[in-house]
LUMSELO-38822 format. One record per residue (C-alpha): residue in one letter; x, y, z. Coordinates in steps of 0.2 Angstrom, whole numbers. Each point is the difference from the previous one (the first is absolute). Last residue first. Example, Ala and Ser with C-alpha at 12.3 -4.5 7.8 and 13.67 -1.06 7.14 Angstrom:
S_68_-5_36;
A_-6_-17_3;
//
This chain:
K_45_178_50;
K_-17_8_-4;
A_-2_0_-19;
K_1_16_-9;
G_-15_4_-10;
A_-9_-12_-13;
M_-16_8_-7;
G_1_3_-18;
D_-16_10_-5;
T_5_8_-16;
M_-4_17_-7;
S_14_7_11;
I_-3_17_8;
G_13_13_-5;
A_-12_11_-10;
M_-11_2_15;
A_15_7_10;
N_4_13_-14;
A_-18_6_0;
A_-1_2_19;
D_16_11_2;
A_-10_16_1;
A_-12_-8_12;
E_13_-3_13;
I_4_-18_4;
P_-7_-15_9;
P_12_-14_2;
T_2_-11_-16;
Y_-4_-18_1;
G_6_-11_-14;
G_-12_-4_-14;
I_-18_-5_-4;
R_-9_6_-15;
E_-18_5_-6;
I_-11_-10_12;
H_-18_4_-3;
W_-12_10_10;
R_-18_0_-8;
R_-7_14_-10;
Q_6_-8_-16;
E_-11_-15_4;
A_-15_10_4;
T_1_8_-17;
S_5_18_-4;
G_-11_10_-12;
P_-2_15_11;
V_15_2_13;
D_1_-8_17;
N_19_-1_0;
V_8_-15_-9;
R_10_-11_12;
H_18_-3_3;
L_10_-9_13;
V_18_2_4;
V_7_-14_12;
Q_16_3_10;
R_12_-13_6;
L_10_-3_15;
A_9_-17_1;
Y_3_-15_12;
F_5_-17_-3;
P_1_-15_11;
K_10_-15_-4;
G_-9_-16_-4;
N_14_-6_-12;
A_-6_-1_-18;
A_-18_7_4;
I_6_16_7;
R_-12_5_14;
G_-11_14_4;
Y_0_19_2;
L_-7_15_-9;
Q_-2_17_8;
V_-12_10_-11;
P_-1_19_-3;
V_-16_6_-10;
T_1_13_-13;
V_-17_7_-7;
Y_-3_7_-17;
L_-16_8_-8;
S_-4_2_-18;
G_-9_14_-10;
A_16_7_-7;
A_10_-1_16;
G_-6_-1_18;
E_9_-5_16;
P_-9_-10_14;
E_7_3_17;
S_13_-14_4;
P_-5_-16_7;
A_4_-7_18;
G_10_-16_1;
V_-3_-18_-5;
N_8_-14_9;
A_4_-14_-12;
H_2_-19_0;
I_7_-12_-13;
E_6_-18_4;
S_9_-13_-11;
F_7_13_-11;
G_10_-3_-16;
R_-15_-4_-10;
F_-7_17_2;
R_3_8_-17;
A_-4_-17_-8;
A_-19_4_4;
F_0_15_-12;
H_9_-11_-13;
A_-13_-14_1;
D_-15_12_0;
D_5_9_-16;
Q_5_18_2;
T_-14_13_-4;
G_-1_7_17;
I_19_0_1;
Q_3_11_-15;
G_-15_11_3;
R_-18_-1_-8;
P_-8_-10_15;
N_8_12_12;
W_4_-12_14;
L_-12_-7_12;
A_-4_-15_-11;
Q_18_-6_2;
A_-4_-4_18;
D_-15_-11_-5;
E_11_-9_-12;
F_13_-2_13;
R_-10_-8_14;
K_15_-6_9;
E_-8_4_17;
E_13_12_5;
L_-1_7_-18;
L_-19_3_3;
G_3_9_17;
Y_13_10_-9;
Y_-13_7_-12;
G_-13_2_13;
Q_11_11_10;
V_4_10_-16;
V_-18_2_-4;
Q_-3_5_18;
A_13_14_-3;
A_-10_7_-15;
G_-16_0_11;
Q_10_10_13;
A_4_12_-14;
S_-19_2_-3;
D_-10_-8_-14;
P_-4_-15_10;
D_-7_11_14;
I_3_-9_16;
S_-9_-15_10;
G_12_-9_12;
E_18_4_4;
A_10_16_-4;
L_18_-1_-5;
P_10_10_12;
A_-4_19_4;
P_14_6_12;
D_13_-7_-12;
V_17_-9_5;
P_9_-4_-16;
L_0_-19_-3;
G_15_-9_6;
G_17_-4_-9;
P_9_11_12;
T_-11_4_15;
G_-16_11_0;
P_-12_-15_-2;
A_8_-16_7;
P_11_-10_-10;
P_-7_-17_-7;
D_4_-15_12;
L_-4_-17_-9;
P_7_-14_11;
E_16_-9_-5;
L_-6_-17_-6;
V_-2_-14_14;
A_-19_-2_-3;
M_2_1_-19;
A_11_-16_1;
E_-13_-9_10;
A_-14_5_-13;
R_11_-6_-14;
F_3_-17_9;
S_-18_-3_2;
N_-3_5_-18;
E_13_-13_-6;
V_-9_-13_11;
Q_-16_4_-8;
A_7_0_-17;
V_7_-17_2;
N_-16_-7_6;
A_1_-10_16;
G_-1_-19_-1;
N_9_-5_16;
A_17_-2_-9;
L_-2_18_-5;
N_-3_6_17;
D_14_-10_7;
I_12_6_-13;
A_-5_18_4;
S_2_-4_19;
E_17_-6_-3;
E_5_14_-12;
R_-2_13_14;
G_17_-1_6;
D_6_18_-4;
C_10_-3_-16;
A_-12_-14_-6;
A_-13_13_-2;
V_8_6_-16;
L_-3_-18_-7;
L_-18_3_4;
L_-1_15_-11;
P_8_-9_-14;
P_-13_-14_-1;
I_6_-17_6;
L_0_-13_-14;
M_-7_-17_4;
//
């Protein structure tokens, strides 16, 4: 009988005897592997994202993301879209997550397999969502920027990763002829976090945000 690779790893710490016993007693190989995987996860370095106001943490804001019923057209409504997006990624519901992007944008029009492949390197994805910016208007559109603290595990080695990102959302203002879909908040782009700056420099900051949503930050050593 061939011993699966995961069980061979167990031989290094003495757990191979119970694995072989379980297999000999008719246990399903997948069940035994899942058991070892759960044990291994239990001894991994715990996830410990930096606290707000500390390096790597979200900015401290007197008005954090609101809970409960809020106006979906408001900046807080945009932040709830971001919260929902990362919740879907956490549950590995990639197709539903992609639907929150601008449907005509580069990422919104990407095929499902390529979108899901962006997250293949992570075994866990979690996020803390910060307070949104005030909406900014331009040519009948509104934009809101939401800071996000990402954390999770690298699939290859189980190591934690931590990263700060900012999500830019867009919706068409309530102008005649606009559709309900156009008036919903959609994700336009995700990039590295930029601390709030003076309004005079805002245009330059917006231009520097990446169109991609690469997520891996510096893994905690």
